[in-house]
C-alpha positions as a printed NumPy array, in Angstrom:
array([[  0.57 , -15.345,  24.264],
       [ -1.198, -12.898,  22.762],
       [ -4.672, -12.46 ,  24.298],
       [ -7.763, -11.381,  22.041],
       [-10.996,  -9.717,  23.623],
       [-14.11 , -11.01 ,  21.404],
       [-16.266,  -7.835,  21.759],
       [-19.478, -10.226,  21.005],
       [-18.622, -12.706,  23.786],
       [-18.348,  -9.374,  26.069],
       [-21.81 ,  -8.273,  24.993],
       [-23.42 , -11.43 ,  25.834],
       [-22.141, -11.864,  29.108],
       [-23.12 ,  -7.958,  29.882],
       [-26.722,  -9.672,  28.769],
       [-26.665, -12.934,  31.262],
       [-29.534, -13.532,  33.576],
       [-27.306, -13.09 ,  36.53 ],
       [-25.586, -10.201,  35.435],
       [-29.509,  -8.758,  35.003],
       [-30.704,  -9.725,  38.063],
       [-27.478,  -8.159,  40.514],
       [-28.049,  -5.015,  38.42 ],
       [-31.982,  -4.51 ,  39.226],
       [-31.256,  -5.999,  43.048],
       [-28.993,  -3.313,  43.902],
       [-31.349,  -0.842,  42.346],
       [-34.364,  -2.24 ,  44.462],
       [-32.4  ,  -1.888,  47.51 ],
       [-31.413,   1.475,  47.108],
       [-35.069,   2.958,  46.369],
       [-36.552,   0.282,  49.343],
       [-33.38 ,   2.581,  51.304],
       [-34.883,   5.667,  49.921],
       [-38.661,   5.054,  51.394],
       [-42.058,   5.136,  50.369],
       [-42.292,   7.031,  46.559],
       [-38.737,   6.013,  44.985],
       [-38.76 ,   3.717,  41.69 ],
       [-36.493,   2.066,  39.493],
       [-36.29 ,   0.37 ,  36.327],
       [-33.793,  -1.036,  34.072],
       [-32.713,  -1.663,  30.566],
       [-29.742,  -3.079,  28.306],
       [-27.788,   0.373,  26.927],
       [-27.551,   0.632,  22.846],
       [-25.06 ,  -2.078,  21.476],
       [-22.031,   0.701,  20.662],
       [-19.921,  -1.344,  21.906],
       [-20.784,  -1.959,  25.066],
       [-24.62 ,  -2.52 ,  25.363],
       [-24.229,  -2.693,  29.633],
       [-27.324,  -3.583,  31.616],
       [-27.861,  -0.767,  33.613],
       [-30.685,   0.636,  35.973],
       [-31.8  ,   4.172,  37.735],
       [-33.774,   4.438,  41.097],
       [-36.1  ,   7.962,  40.471],
       [-38.575,   9.674,  42.956],
       [-41.651,   8.418,  41.235],
       [-44.118,  11.16 ,  43.172],
       [-44.245,  14.522,  43.525],
       [-43.728,  14.402,  47.357],
       [-40.506,  11.84 ,  46.897],
       [-39.386,  14.333,  44.344],
       [-39.561,  17.026,  47.031],
       [-37.968,  14.775,  49.725],
       [-35.128,  14.281,  47.361],
       [-34.437,  17.65 ,  46.651],
       [-34.848,  19.046,  50.189],
       [-32.783,  15.956,  51.547],
       [-30.618,  14.606,  48.78 ],
       [-32.431,  11.314,  49.503],
       [-31.356,   9.429,  46.555],
       [-27.515,  10.263,  47.099],
       [-27.615,   9.748,  50.988],
       [-29.42 ,   5.764,  50.579],
       [-26.375,   4.774,  47.967],
       [-25.118,   2.839,  50.53 ],
       [-28.527,   1.177,  50.418],
       [-27.319,  -0.988,  47.671],
       [-24.179,  -1.991,  48.609],
       [-23.456,  -5.378,  49.3  ]])
């Protein structure tokens, strides 16, 4: 038996609403755990060939930027995205 991957099908799996929702759920939990001034966004990457759905969490205010620089807030709250 020979296993043949279908890159187009894998791309479609990455676009599924359930996958998108799971990625966004993790980002939202991390942003919430980090506290006020932190936000998140998500988008699908370019199809070359993966097209993975990805999310980022970032300090959205100057106060949050200072907080993150002084305390590594985002790094310390990565566990906020744990299941």
